N, C-alpha and C positions, 0 to 999 in steps of 0.2 A: 504494500500500500504506500505509494509515493505521496509525499507531503507537498503542499503548494508553496509557492514563493521560492526563496533562496534555499531553504532546507528541503531537499528532495530525498532524504534518507528513508530507507524502507523500515527501519526499526528505530524506536526512540533511544536516545543516549542518556546515560545517567552519570552524573559527576561521581567520581570515586578517586581513590588514591591507591597506589601500589607500585611495586618495582617492576621494571621490564628490561628485557635484553632482546635486541634484534641482531640477527646475523644474516648477511646476504647469502643466497644460495649460489651465486655466480662469482663472487669475489671475496676478498678477505675483510670487507667492510663489516664492522661491528660497532654497536652503540648500546649504552646503558642509559636508562632514563626512568621517568615516572609516568604512570598511566594517569591521564587527566579525566577521560570519560570513556565509557564502554557501552556497547550495544551488542545485540546478537550478530550483527554483521561486521563489526570492526571496532576500532578504538582510536583515540588520539594520544600520542606519546610525546611528552616533553623530553627532548634530548639536547645535549650540549652542541655547541658550535662545531662546524666542520665534521659532521658525522659521515659524509660521503655517499649517502643514499641518493638514488635518483627515482623520480616518479616512474611507476610501472615495474620497479625492481621487485623480484620475488625474495621474500625473507622467511626465516624461521624465527618465531618469537616464543619466548618463555616469559610469563608474567605471573605475578601473585597479587591478587586483590582479595581483601578480607580473609587473609591467611589461606586462600585456596590457590594452589599453583596450577597453571594451565600451559600447554604447549600447542601452538598452532602454526600453520603456514599461512602467510599473508602476502598481500601485494601493497606496495607503497602507492597510495592514491594521490596524496597531496603533501607538499612540503611547505611549511609556513615559516618564513623568515629564518630558515636555518635552525630554528629552535624546537620545532614541533613537526611531527609526521602523522598524517592520517592514514591508517592502514585498513584494508578490507580483508577479513578472514577468508581464505580460499580453501583450506583443508583442515578439518577437525576430525579426530577419531570419534566413534560413537560415544565413548566415555567422556571425551572432551565436550561434545555437544550437550550431554546430560549435565555435566558440571557447569558449563556456561549458562544453560537455561536456569539452573538452580541459583547461580550467582546473580543473574539479571532479575529473577524473581525477588531475591533478597534486597537488591538495590532498589527495585520498584517499591517494595514494602517500606523501606526506610524513607524513600522519597514521599510516599503517601503519609506516613506518620509525621514527617516534617511539615508538610502542607497542612495537615489537620491541626497540628500544634500552632502554626502561624494563624490559621483561621480562628482558633479558639482565643488566642492572645488578642487578635484584632477585635473580636467580639467583646471581650472583657474590657478592652480599652474604650470602646464605644459606649458600653453600659456605664462604665465609671464616669465618662464624660457627661453622659445624659443625666446620671444621678447627681453629679456636681451642679448641673444647671437647675435641676428640680429642687435641690437642697437649699436654695437661697431662701432665707427667712425674711419676712417683713421686718424692716429696721436693720437689716444687715448693712455692712459697709457699702456694698454696691448701691443699695437703695438710698442710703443717706447721702452719698455723693451727688445723686441726681436731684435731691430735694432739699439741699441745705438752706436755700434762701427763704424758706418760709413754709416748708412742709407740703407744698403743692407743686403743680406744674410751673415751670419757669417760662414766662412769655419770651418769644423771640424778639430781639431788638432789631428793628429795621431802620435803615438810614433814610434820609430825605428822599422824596420821590421827585 
């Protein structure tokens, strides 16, 4: 299911952290980095400068996210300013597929919990704000400020016409 606009990924990506190592299948190029996000179809890896990978290059990757190690073959799809690489998974074992699905499910659950917590927090802030507005008492400082000159409404002073 392709998404509209700029993001045409088939699978949603989830922010995560973890260690990664990429090795070219056709040269001696190797890089170590950090997983930035992960989906069923690939991931983005933050790597150091001068890693030497090229777009389209086939690599073997080993990475660990949430203490689960995985090994996949992938293709470098995008290089970002020399510091990050977007890779597409091209070959996973059956066991690897099962592990990746379980990992994505866990990341999705964590994401849902974070969103739910944020919604609850925002709701509690709105309620607290509304209660603060309702909680004004007659004779409170806010009301006294607007009625100091005589206890009633203050007429608007207009200049000459």
